[in-house]
VMD Tcl script that draws the C-alpha trace (Angstrom):
set ca {
  {1.05 -11.90 -13.62}
  {-0.41 -15.44 -13.07}
  {2.45 -16.90 -11.64}
  {3.50 -14.13 -9.21}
  {-0.29 -14.29 -7.80}
  {0.50 -18.19 -7.40}
  {3.51 -17.45 -4.97}
  {1.31 -15.29 -2.83}
  {-0.73 -18.26 -3.00}
  {1.73 -20.34 -2.17}
  {3.34 -18.61 1.06}
  {-0.84 -17.78 2.39}
  {-1.49 -21.86 2.54}
  {1.51 -23.14 4.01}
  {1.02 -19.54 6.50}
  {-1.64 -20.66 8.17}
  {-2.47 -22.62 11.55}
  {-1.30 -25.62 9.91}
  {2.53 -26.28 10.25}
  {2.56 -29.51 7.27}
  {0.48 -29.72 3.78}
  {0.72 -32.77 2.06}
  {1.78 -31.66 -1.72}
  {-1.78 -32.71 -3.18}
  {-3.44 -31.05 -0.52}
  {-1.45 -28.14 -1.67}
  {-1.67 -28.31 -5.53}
  {-5.65 -29.22 -5.10}
  {-5.61 -25.40 -3.29}
  {-4.09 -23.49 -5.84}
  {-5.07 -25.28 -8.49}
  {-8.73 -24.71 -6.63}
  {-7.53 -20.74 -6.27}
  {-5.80 -20.29 -9.77}
  {-8.95 -20.94 -11.71}
  {-11.18 -18.82 -9.12}
  {-8.78 -16.19 -10.57}
  {-9.15 -16.60 -13.88}
  {-6.55 -18.44 -14.45}
  {-5.32 -21.81 -16.66}
  {-5.03 -24.64 -13.92}
  {-2.57 -27.43 -14.12}
  {-0.30 -27.48 -11.88}
  {1.60 -30.20 -10.95}
  {4.52 -31.13 -8.10}
  {6.76 -30.42 -10.63}
  {6.00 -26.67 -10.97}
  {5.49 -26.83 -7.25}
  {8.98 -27.38 -6.36}
  {10.23 -24.76 -9.14}
  {8.19 -22.22 -7.71}
  {9.10 -22.87 -4.18}
  {12.04 -22.01 -5.63}
  {11.47 -18.55 -7.06}
  {9.49 -18.00 -3.72}
  {13.04 -18.27 -1.69}
  {14.96 -15.81 -4.76}
  {12.02 -13.54 -4.48}
  {10.34 -13.59 -1.57}
  {13.01 -14.47 1.27}
  {10.54 -17.27 2.02}
  {12.79 -20.34 2.51}
  {9.75 -23.76 1.83}
  {11.25 -27.16 2.97}
  {9.34 -30.93 2.59}
  {9.77 -33.19 5.25}
  {8.73 -36.71 3.78}
  {5.38 -38.43 5.49}
  {4.16 -34.69 6.44}
  {4.45 -31.86 3.60}
  {5.38 -28.98 2.77}
  {6.44 -25.99 4.93}
  {7.71 -22.76 5.84}
  {11.10 -23.24 7.29}
  {12.75 -19.31 7.32}
  {11.31 -16.05 5.88}
  {13.80 -12.81 6.22}
  {11.34 -10.92 8.78}
  {13.44 -7.56 7.27}
  {11.40 -7.33 4.35}
  {7.73 -7.02 5.86}
  {5.99 -7.89 3.50}
  {1.81 -8.78 4.08}
  {1.49 -11.45 2.38}
  {-2.22 -11.96 2.35}
  {-2.39 -8.04 1.62}
  {-0.18 -8.66 -1.17}
  {-2.87 -11.31 -2.44}
  {-5.47 -8.64 -2.30}
  {-3.98 -5.97 -4.66}
  {-2.94 -8.63 -7.32}
  {-6.90 -9.86 -7.56}
  {-8.05 -6.26 -7.64}
  {-5.31 -5.48 -10.31}
  {-5.98 -7.96 -12.34}
  {-9.50 -8.30 -11.77}
  {-10.84 -5.72 -14.10}
  {-9.65 -7.45 -17.99}
  {-11.85 -8.50 -19.89}
  {-10.82 -11.50 -20.56}
  {-10.66 -12.72 -16.90}
  {-13.58 -14.75 -15.54}
  {-14.54 -12.58 -12.59}
  {-14.54 -9.23 -15.04}
  {-18.45 -10.12 -15.07}
  {-18.46 -9.71 -11.44}
  {-16.28 -6.82 -10.11}
  {-17.60 -2.87 -11.47}
  {-14.15 -1.29 -11.54}
  {-14.10 1.86 -10.83}
  {-14.25 4.53 -13.26}
  {-11.17 7.02 -12.68}
  {-8.74 4.28 -11.69}
  {-5.54 5.85 -11.13}
  {-3.23 5.26 -14.71}
  {0.57 3.77 -13.67}
  {-0.19 0.41 -11.93}
  {1.48 -1.20 -15.25}
  {4.99 0.20 -14.08}
  {4.59 -1.32 -11.00}
  {6.91 -5.18 -12.01}
  {9.42 -2.45 -13.70}
  {9.90 -0.51 -10.08}
  {10.12 -4.22 -8.07}
  {12.58 -4.97 -10.48}
  {14.87 -1.90 -9.65}
  {13.69 -1.50 -6.63}
  {14.88 -5.33 -6.05}
  {17.90 -5.02 -7.86}
  {19.12 -1.72 -6.70}
  {19.30 -0.10 -9.84}
  {18.79 3.51 -10.49}
  {16.19 5.01 -11.95}
  {14.95 7.59 -15.13}
  {11.51 8.62 -15.59}
  {9.47 11.70 -16.43}
  {7.61 13.13 -13.84}
  {4.28 15.91 -13.99}
  {4.23 18.66 -11.84}
  {0.39 19.15 -11.32}
  {0.70 21.80 -9.43}
  {2.41 23.57 -12.08}
  {1.04 23.61 -14.81}
  {1.15 20.05 -15.65}
  {4.94 20.98 -16.14}
  {6.68 17.83 -16.45}
  {10.80 17.51 -15.51}
  {13.28 14.54 -15.74}
  {14.14 12.98 -12.76}
  {17.35 10.53 -11.66}
  {16.37 8.47 -8.25}
  {17.43 5.52 -6.42}
  {14.22 2.85 -5.60}
  {14.06 2.42 -2.06}
  {9.96 1.24 -1.38}
  {6.52 1.55 -3.01}
  {3.50 2.49 -0.06}
  {-0.19 2.51 -1.57}
  {-2.18 5.21 0.52}
  {-5.77 5.60 -0.49}
  {-5.89 3.76 -3.59}
  {-2.80 5.17 -4.89}
  {0.77 4.48 -5.47}
  {4.13 5.87 -4.38}
  {8.05 5.49 -5.37}
  {9.77 6.36 -2.24}
  {13.60 7.03 -3.14}
  {16.42 9.05 -3.07}
  {16.25 11.78 -5.32}
  {19.71 13.58 -6.88}
  {20.84 15.13 -3.89}
  {20.51 12.05 -1.48}
  {17.05 13.33 -0.29}
  {14.62 10.65 0.69}
  {11.54 11.49 -1.91}
  {7.95 10.46 -2.65}
  {6.70 10.13 -6.38}
  {3.02 9.21 -7.15}
  {3.36 6.69 -10.11}
  {-0.06 7.48 -11.84}
  {2.70 10.69 -12.91}
  {5.55 9.13 -13.46}
  {6.11 8.50 -18.02}
  {9.30 7.28 -20.02}
  {10.31 4.86 -17.04}
  {13.45 3.63 -17.52}
  {16.67 1.55 -15.74}
  {20.19 2.70 -16.23}
  {22.92 0.74 -15.96}
  {23.79 1.83 -12.88}
  {23.19 0.13 -9.87}
  {23.53 2.48 -6.14}
  {24.57 0.34 -2.30}
  {21.36 0.09 -0.32}
  {21.37 2.04 3.21}
  {19.78 -0.37 4.94}
  {19.61 2.11 7.78}
  {16.45 3.75 6.24}
  {13.48 2.04 7.99}
  {9.76 1.78 6.88}
  {8.60 0.90 9.81}
  {9.72 4.73 11.10}
  {8.38 5.91 7.13}
  {4.95 8.15 7.56}
  {4.43 6.52 11.16}
  {3.17 10.20 12.16}
  {1.81 11.06 9.07}
  {-1.63 10.89 7.43}
  {-2.03 9.33 3.70}
  {2.25 9.71 1.87}
  {3.36 13.04 2.57}
  {5.52 13.51 5.96}
  {7.01 16.30 6.26}
  {9.33 16.80 9.26}
  {9.16 20.20 9.39}
  {5.82 19.96 11.45}
  {5.22 19.03 14.51}
  {3.81 16.06 16.31}
  {0.69 17.35 17.55}
  {-1.44 16.07 20.24}
  {-5.34 16.16 17.55}
  {-8.78 15.52 19.56}
  {-12.04 15.21 17.79}
  {-15.13 14.73 18.21}
  {-18.09 13.32 16.13}
  {-21.27 12.11 15.92}
  {-22.10 8.28 16.94}
  {-22.93 7.59 13.00}
  {-19.06 8.89 11.89}
  {-17.88 7.16 14.58}
  {-18.91 3.94 14.01}
  {-16.94 4.53 10.29}
  {-14.21 5.63 12.29}
  {-14.03 2.58 15.04}
  {-13.71 -0.10 11.45}
  {-11.52 2.40 9.77}
  {-10.16 4.97 12.47}
  {-7.73 7.70 11.34}
  {-4.60 7.38 12.39}
  {-2.64 4.47 13.82}
  {-2.58 6.99 16.94}
  {-6.26 6.93 17.76}
  {-7.10 6.40 20.93}
  {-11.05 6.66 21.33}
  {-11.80 9.27 24.69}
  {-15.81 9.36 24.14}
  {-18.52 6.36 22.28}
  {-21.33 7.30 23.95}
  {-24.99 7.71 22.37}
  {-24.32 11.14 21.96}
  {-20.78 11.95 20.35}
  {-17.35 9.53 19.62}
  {-14.38 11.38 20.18}
  {-11.19 10.41 19.57}
  {-7.17 11.86 20.09}
  {-4.54 10.97 17.89}
  {-0.67 12.46 17.95}
  {-0.22 13.09 13.67}
  {1.76 15.84 11.75}
  {-0.82 18.32 10.46}
  {-0.55 18.13 6.87}
  {-2.86 19.25 4.11}
  {-3.12 15.17 3.72}
  {-4.90 15.21 7.34}
  {-7.25 18.24 6.95}
  {-8.90 16.79 3.91}
  {-9.60 13.42 5.18}
  {-11.38 15.88 8.42}
  {-13.14 17.72 5.48}
  {-14.83 14.14 4.33}
  {-16.67 13.94 7.43}
  {-16.92 17.48 7.84}
  {-21.19 17.38 8.60}
  {-20.32 16.12 12.09}
  {-17.07 16.55 12.69}
  {-15.76 19.62 15.93}
  {-12.50 20.00 15.86}
  {-12.29 20.30 20.19}
  {-8.23 21.00 19.90}
  {-5.04 22.73 18.50}
  {-7.30 26.21 18.52}
  {-4.71 26.09 15.28}
  {-6.56 23.56 13.16}
  {-9.93 24.78 14.47}
  {-8.74 27.64 13.16}
  {-7.44 26.45 9.62}
  {-10.86 24.36 9.66}
  {-12.89 27.23 9.89}
  {-11.18 28.76 7.58}
  {-11.90 26.34 5.00}
  {-15.51 26.60 5.41}
  {-15.74 30.22 5.58}
  {-13.96 30.43 1.67}
  {-16.57 27.68 1.08}
  {-19.52 29.64 1.60}
  {-18.58 33.34 0.44}
  {-18.00 30.89 -2.85}
  {-21.16 29.22 -2.66}
  {-23.41 31.78 -1.35}
}
mol new
graphics top color blue
foreach p $ca { graphics top sphere $p radius 0.5 }
foreach p [lrange $ca 0 end-1] q [lrange $ca 1 end] { graphics top cylinder $p $q radius 0.2 }
display resetview
């Protein structure tokens, strides 16, 4: 994990505004950041050179050294769509909660952390090397019944603090599995040819969270909130299609183009104190039914 974080730090430093980074500056930066994260320091030029070779193999980022100037990113595989700062932040969060880290005394982890994050390295290997994988999967909605799945892994996706595996199942259909419900993960001895026509930017584009149901239409949704809730929705939009229609002292109103899934409805209920559904009528009716049932249960 420390080595992987070192790779991300090197890429981040070379992705800044400074075109060339001298080796001494790069070594100082990485050593300093590694120490902050609670790992042993002692990075040398030889280590940097080895890391650069492994970075090209792992991330498709080619780093070169111009004599007299320093290191720079020569080219990168844009198709991989890797957001290095986000990746570094996620690894920081994963590693900072351990008791043997220097930062453990300064971070309060979530008490109900989801399971399964320890399987991410194996899944990344399977995705990168196109290995077919098998695992047991717990069906929560069916009394925790376990089934065995054999799939072709394509992507990992994070949503609302949880990790999901996006893959092709036995019927070659795109499926999503929560990593916290995966157990007995194993790499098989079979490989598959990756379908490069599956584009990450098109997956979940019109959905909230992880559940993308193509059978549901993309609808125009208009919502009204209090100015206070609007302040939060301006900094953390509900969806990438969010468009502000009204932003006044009395109302904050937005418009979305989205599939109305259970995940989306649950997100709306989290701010139900000031929520008013303007349209569509079907969503307004669904929210009202939920409120009415909740009122009956809590008489």
